[in-house]
N, C-alpha and C positions, 0 to 999 in steps of 0.2 A: 564717344564711341561708341555705344551699343545704339543712338538713338538716333542718330544717322544711317547705321547699317540700316533700322529698323523704319526708317522713313525715308530710306532710298526713292522710295516713286513722287514723291512729293517734291522731297528737297533738292533734287536734279536737273528739275523742267524747272524751280522756281529759279534756280543757280543761271543756270541756264539762261532763261531770258533777265533778269537781270547784268551779265556780260553781255549781253546782246541790248541791252540799254542802254550799255560804260562803251563800246567801240560805238553805239549811233552817234550819244554826245562828243565826243572825241573826231570823229568821226564828218562829221556837220553833212552830208550828204543830200542835194536838196532836189529835189527832181521838179523841176520850170513845171508849172501850174502851166498856163497855158501851151503849152506844147501837150498836157495832160489831154487840154481840155479839147485841141486840135485832130487829135488820135479816138477819138471820142464821139467825132463829130464825123468823119471819115464811117466810121466804126454804123452809127449815125443813118448816114445814106447809104450803106449797101443793105441794112436793113430792112430797109425805105423799097428801097430796089427790087430788093425779093417780095416782099410785102406787094411790091405793083407792076411788077412782073407779069405776064397772062399765063406764063410757061410755068411761073414760081409762085405762082396765089396759089394751085390749090395742090401746095401741098405741106407733109404734116409740117408740125412746131421743129419735132426732133430734127427734120429731114432738112426744115428751114436755117438752122441755126447750124448747121456740119454744112451746109454750102456759102453758108454765111461764115465759117469756121477757117473755109477754102479762100474764101472772096479776099477775107482781110488778110489773111497769111501773103498773099499773093501781091497788093495795093498794097503793101505797107514794108522797108528797107528793116535791116535784120538793129536797126538802133533802135531807131523808135519799135518795135518787137521787145526789146526785153524792155524798156522802157516801161511800157503798156506792163508786161509781165510781173516787175516789180511793182505792182502797185496791184496789179489784179489776181496774180499768180501762175493764170491762163489766160489764151486770147476766146478760151469759153466763157469768161467767166466776165474780160469785160465785155462778150455779146452780150451775155446775159441780164448784165448793168445797164446795158446802154437800153435792155428792150423789156427789162420790167422799171424804169426811171424814165421814159421818155418824156416826159410832162415837164419835167424835173429834172432834168438831167445835171445843167450846169451847177444848181445849188446842190445834189447831191454829187456830182464829182469833186469840187470842192470840200466838203465836209469831206470824206473820204478822204481825200486826199492829203488833211488835216490830221485822221485819223493816224495814217499808215504810219504820217512821219510827222 
């Protein structure tokens, strides 16, 4: 019993991860890869529009990201936003992923989806 109390900081997260893993196996909720690819394509279009528009071309990177988050928020329905948040955590995280993985977007997305689920 003392071992558990002394190593509580290590055991509790490990136990939580095992419980989540078991629940994931039991529920087996799968996210359709095609839906994620469609959402990432929309995000890529938004990023390209921001980079090509004369009014937004000269903005700083963080301003472009905030503008992209606003545009993606307004472009996506609530159901797709929740799907996106399940994979990337936030819309900003998804935009960051699309921006850094522009050249290999679809291959990178498939690897990420496999890693998450």
